[in-house]
BALOBA-1460 file (C-alpha; in Angstrom, 3 decimals):
// residues 46
<rec num="1" residu="m" x="58.088" y="49.262" z="131.679"/>
<rec num="2" residu="r" x="61.769" y="48.749" z="131.067"/>
<rec num="3" residu="l" x="63.316" y="46.048" z="128.908"/>
<rec num="4" residu="k" x="66.620" y="45.018" z="130.415"/>
<rec num="5" residu="a" x="69.078" y="43.309" z="128.078"/>
<rec num="6" residu="e" x="70.371" y="39.870" z="128.939"/>
<rec num="7" residu="k" x="74.151" y="39.897" z="128.681"/>
<rec num="8" residu="i" x="75.677" y="36.840" z="127.046"/>
<rec num="9" residu="v" x="79.414" y="36.182" z="126.895"/>
<rec num="10" residu="g" x="80.600" y="34.599" z="123.653"/>
<rec num="11" residu="r" x="83.295" y="31.971" z="123.204"/>
<rec num="12" residu="d" x="85.983" y="34.591" z="122.698"/>
<rec num="13" residu="g" x="84.913" y="36.623" z="125.752"/>
<rec num="14" residu="e" x="82.921" y="39.220" z="123.816"/>
<rec num="15" residu="v" x="79.702" y="40.435" z="125.452"/>
<rec num="16" residu="f" x="76.458" y="40.305" z="123.453"/>
<rec num="17" residu="f" x="73.087" y="41.789" z="124.331"/>
<rec num="18" residu="r" x="69.928" y="39.710" z="123.912"/>
<rec num="19" residu="c" x="66.443" y="41.172" z="123.733"/>
<rec num="20" residu="p" x="64.248" y="39.435" z="126.346"/>
<rec num="21" residu="r" x="61.118" y="40.164" z="124.321"/>
<rec num="22" residu="c" x="62.024" y="38.629" z="120.931"/>
<rec num="23" residu="g" x="65.406" y="36.944" z="121.463"/>
<rec num="24" residu="k" x="67.423" y="38.955" z="118.942"/>
<rec num="25" residu="l" x="71.174" y="39.195" z="119.570"/>
<rec num="26" residu="f" x="73.158" y="42.426" z="119.331"/>
<rec num="27" residu="r" x="76.875" y="43.041" z="119.448"/>
<rec num="28" residu="y" x="76.702" y="46.632" z="120.708"/>
<rec num="29" residu="s" x="74.444" y="48.156" z="123.350"/>
<rec num="30" residu="k" x="73.630" y="51.066" z="121.036"/>
<rec num="31" residu="d" x="72.180" y="48.652" z="118.470"/>
<rec num="32" residu="y" x="70.119" y="46.987" z="121.216"/>
<rec num="33" residu="t" x="68.782" y="50.358" z="122.384"/>
<rec num="34" residu="k" x="67.806" y="51.345" z="118.828"/>
<rec num="35" residu="h" x="66.034" y="48.003" z="118.367"/>
<rec num="36" residu="v" x="64.024" y="48.357" z="121.593"/>
<rec num="37" residu="n" x="63.007" y="51.924" z="120.757"/>
<rec num="38" residu="k" x="61.830" y="50.916" z="117.273"/>
<rec num="39" residu="a" x="60.382" y="47.425" z="117.694"/>
<rec num="40" residu="h" x="58.979" y="47.594" z="121.226"/>
<rec num="41" residu="r" x="58.010" y="51.267" z="121.483"/>
<rec num="42" residu="h" x="54.362" y="50.392" z="122.112"/>
<rec num="43" residu="l" x="55.351" y="48.757" z="125.420"/>
<rec num="44" residu="l" x="57.314" y="51.752" z="126.642"/>
<rec num="45" residu="s" x="54.585" y="54.330" z="126.009"/>
<rec num="46" residu="q" x="52.155" y="52.850" z="128.533"/>
């Protein structure tokens, strides 16, 4: 299974990444990737 980030554009044009599983917002894709690997690892191992 793959969790694909939802891209959200802020008021100033900056792109944010939202976790589809828990709704957390991230400013950088690296932070989003680290979050998915830590918090949702149990989904990826199946």
